[in-house]
PASEBA-1860 file (N, C-alpha, C; in nm, 3 decimals):
! residues 90
1> MTTHRELI> -0.142/-0.570/-1.183/-0.260/-0.526/-1.114/-0.376/-0.624/-1.140 ~ -0.392/-0.665/-1.264/-0.501/-0.757/-1.295/-0.480/-0.891/-1.227 ~ -0.356/-0.924/-1.194/-0.328/-1.051/-1.127/-0.387/-1.055/-0.987 ~ -0.415/-0.940/-0.928/-0.465/-0.935/-0.790/-0.612/-0.894/-0.781 ~ -0.675/-0.876/-0.894/-0.813/-0.829/-0.896/-0.906/-0.922/-0.818 ~ -0.891/-1.053/-0.838/-0.978/-1.149/-0.769/-0.953/-1.147/-0.618 ~ -0.827/-1.145/-0.577/-0.795/-1.140/-0.434/-0.854/-1.015/-0.369 ~ -0.833/-0.902/-0.433/-0.884/-0.776/-0.378/-1.036/-0.778/-0.371
9> SRLAIRTG> -1.099/-0.832/-0.474/-1.245/-0.842/-0.478/-1.298/-0.926/-0.363 ~ -1.236/-1.041/-0.342/-1.281/-1.130/-0.234/-1.261/-1.065/-0.097 ~ -1.148/-1.000/-0.079/-1.123/-0.933/0.049/-1.225/-0.821/0.073 ~ -1.255/-0.745/-0.031/-1.352/-0.636/-0.016/-1.489/-0.690/0.021 ~ -1.532/-0.797/-0.044/-1.663/-0.856/-0.017/-1.669/-0.912/0.125 ~ -1.565/-0.984/0.164/-1.566/-1.049/0.296/-1.548/-0.952/0.411 ~ -1.477/-0.843/0.389/-1.452/-0.749/0.499/-1.548/-0.631/0.498 ~ -1.612/-0.605/0.383/-1.698/-0.489/0.372/-1.618/-0.359/0.364
17> MAFVAVNY> -1.490/-0.369/0.336/-1.402/-0.252/0.329/-1.375/-0.214/0.184 ~ -1.341/-0.088/0.166/-1.300/-0.040/0.033/-1.151/-0.065/0.016 ~ -1.110/-0.094/-0.106/-0.970/-0.118/-0.136/-0.925/-0.026/-0.248 ~ -0.800/0.015/-0.243/-0.737/0.090/-0.351/-0.613/0.011/-0.391 ~ -0.606/-0.028/-0.517/-0.489/-0.099/-0.567/-0.397/0.002/-0.635 ~ -0.273/0.004/-0.593/-0.177/0.100/-0.648/-0.092/0.030/-0.754 ~ -0.097/0.080/-0.874/-0.016/0.025/-0.983/0.119/0.097/-0.982 ~ 0.203/0.057/-0.886/0.331/0.125/-0.867/0.431/0.084/-0.975
25> RKAPEHPF> 0.526/0.174/-0.998/0.630/0.148/-1.097/0.723/0.036/-1.048 ~ 0.763/-0.049/-1.141/0.842/-0.166/-1.106/0.978/-0.164/-1.175 ~ 1.074/-0.225/-1.105/1.209/-0.242/-1.162/1.202/-0.353/-1.268 ~ 1.289/-0.359/-1.362/1.410/-0.278/-1.373/1.388/-0.146/-1.447 ~ 1.271/-0.131/-1.511/1.248/-0.007/-1.586/1.248/0.115/-1.496 ~ 1.201/0.097/-1.374/1.191/0.208/-1.278/1.259/0.164/-1.148 ~ 1.389/0.191/-1.134/1.462/0.144/-1.016/1.418/0.215/-0.888 ~ 1.460/0.156/-0.777/1.437/0.215/-0.646/1.481/0.361/-0.647
33> PAALEDGS> 1.404/0.451/-0.590/1.289/0.434/-0.501/1.154/0.459/-0.569 ~ 1.143/0.435/-0.700/1.019/0.468/-0.773/0.895/0.407/-0.709 ~ 0.898/0.277/-0.678/0.781/0.212/-0.619/0.745/0.273/-0.484 ~ 0.847/0.303/-0.405/0.825/0.363/-0.273/0.764/0.503/-0.288 ~ 0.810/0.578/-0.385/0.752/0.711/-0.411/0.605/0.699/-0.451 ~ 0.573/0.600/-0.533/0.434/0.580/-0.575/0.346/0.542/-0.456 ~ 0.398/0.456/-0.369/0.323/0.418/-0.249/0.300/0.536/-0.158 ~ 0.401/0.620/-0.144/0.390/0.739/-0.060/0.286/0.836/-0.117
41> KAYRWLLE> 0.289/0.853/-0.248/0.193/0.942/-0.313/0.050/0.892/-0.293 ~ 0.030/0.761/-0.307/-0.103/0.703/-0.288/-0.149/0.718/-0.143 ~ -0.058/0.697/-0.049/-0.094/0.710/0.093/-0.132/0.854/0.127 ~ -0.056/0.948/0.075/-0.088/1.090/0.099/-0.224/1.125/0.041 ~ -0.256/1.069/-0.075/-0.389/1.091/-0.136/-0.498/1.036/-0.045 ~ -0.475/0.916/0.011/-0.572/0.858/0.103/-0.590/0.943/0.228 ~ -0.480/1.002/0.276/-0.489/1.087/0.396/-0.574/1.211/0.373 ~ -0.591/1.251/0.248/-0.679/1.365/0.217/-0.826/1.327/0.233
49> KYNADQIS> -0.855/1.197/0.231/-0.993/1.149/0.234/-1.029/1.074/0.362 ~ -0.927/1.017/0.427/-0.950/0.933/0.545/-0.851/0.968/0.655 ~ -0.887/0.935/0.778/-0.793/0.944/0.889/-0.700/0.823/0.880 ~ -0.579/0.839/0.930/-0.481/0.730/0.924/-0.534/0.604/0.992 ~ -0.613/0.620/1.099/-0.663/0.502/1.170/-0.771/0.427/1.091 ~ -0.807/0.479/0.973/-0.902/0.412/0.884/-0.831/0.347/0.765 ~ -0.699/0.355/0.762/-0.622/0.307/0.648/-0.537/0.188/0.689 ~ -0.533/0.088/0.602/-0.442/-0.025/0.617/-0.356/-0.031/0.491
57> VMGDSSGG> -0.234/-0.074/0.507/-0.142/-0.091/0.394/-0.117/-0.240/0.380 ~ -0.133/-0.292/0.258/-0.121/-0.436/0.237/-0.047/-0.463/0.108 ~ 0.031/-0.569/0.107/0.097/-0.612/-0.015/0.141/-0.756/-0.002 ~ 0.161/-0.820/-0.118/0.215/-0.955/-0.114/0.337/-0.964/-0.205 ~ 0.420/-1.061/-0.176/0.545/-1.079/-0.248/0.628/-0.951/-0.237 ~ 0.676/-0.898/-0.347/0.756/-0.774/-0.336/0.671/-0.659/-0.283 ~ 0.540/-0.663/-0.307/0.451/-0.561/-0.252/0.443/-0.567/-0.101 ~ 0.464/-0.685/-0.043/0.468/-0.697/0.103/0.589/-0.625/0.160
65> GLALALVL> 0.702/-0.644/0.095/0.822/-0.570/0.136/0.805/-0.422/0.117 ~ 0.740/-0.384/0.008/0.713/-0.243/-0.019/0.622/-0.184/0.088 ~ 0.522/-0.259/0.133/0.432/-0.211/0.238/0.511/-0.181/0.366 ~ 0.603/-0.270/0.401/0.684/-0.249/0.522/0.776/-0.129/0.506 ~ 0.841/-0.118/0.390/0.930/-0.005/0.364/0.853/0.126/0.363 ~ 0.732/0.123/0.308/0.650/0.244/0.303/0.619/0.295/0.442 ~ 0.582/0.207/0.532/0.549/0.250/0.668/0.671/0.309/0.738 ~ 0.787/0.254/0.713/0.910/0.313/0.771/0.934/0.453/0.714
73> LLRDEGLP> 0.911/0.470/0.583/0.925/0.602/0.522/0.825/0.701/0.581 ~ 0.701/0.658/0.596/0.598/0.746/0.654/0.637/0.788/0.795 ~ 0.686/0.692/0.873/0.731/0.722/1.009/0.843/0.825/1.007 ~ 0.942/0.803/0.920/1.056/0.893/0.913/1.015/1.033/0.868 ~ 0.910/1.042/0.787/0.861/1.172/0.740/0.764/1.237/0.837 ~ 0.734/1.169/0.948/0.647/1.225/1.050/0.499/1.222/1.014 ~ 0.462/1.139/0.918/0.320/1.129/0.880/0.248/1.034/0.974 ~ 0.119/1.051/0.989/0.042/0.957/1.071/0.048/0.818/1.008
81> LPAKIVAL> 0.067/0.717/1.091/0.082/0.581/1.041/-0.052/0.511/1.024 ~ -0.058/0.417/0.931/-0.183/0.343/0.909/-0.217/0.257/1.029 ~ -0.343/0.221/1.039/-0.391/0.138/1.149/-0.332/-0.003/1.144 ~ -0.315/-0.054/1.022/-0.267/-0.192/1.006/-0.171/-0.201/0.889 ~ -0.082/-0.300/0.899/0.007/-0.336/0.789/-0.010/-0.486/0.768 ~ -0.035/-0.525/0.646/-0.046/-0.667/0.612/0.059/-0.697/0.507 ~ 0.150/-0.788/0.539/0.253/-0.828/0.446/0.241/-0.978/0.423 ~ 0.195/-1.015/0.303/0.179/-1.156/0.268/0.304/-1.203/0.193
89> SP> 0.379/-1.291/0.252/0.501/-1.346/0.192/0.592/-1.237/0.135 ~ 0.633/-1.142/0.218/0.716/-1.033/0.165/0.854/-1.081/0.118
END
């Protein structure tokens, strides 16, 4: 999480948007689907505060793949989808 603090900070300043960084569980200590469950829990929390069209899901590296998988899970569960998905080098 601390590895992305500067990136998140710069994006927040330049876009004027609020960001939430999710410290999801990682393998091998927490195998699949732990990270996906954490992403889903965070998204559901955001839906309590914002409309889906106000939410973007973003990740880089393995987090980029997680962002894409999360949106597929949300779709399959019939939840409203985020306005944007950003996957940096998934």
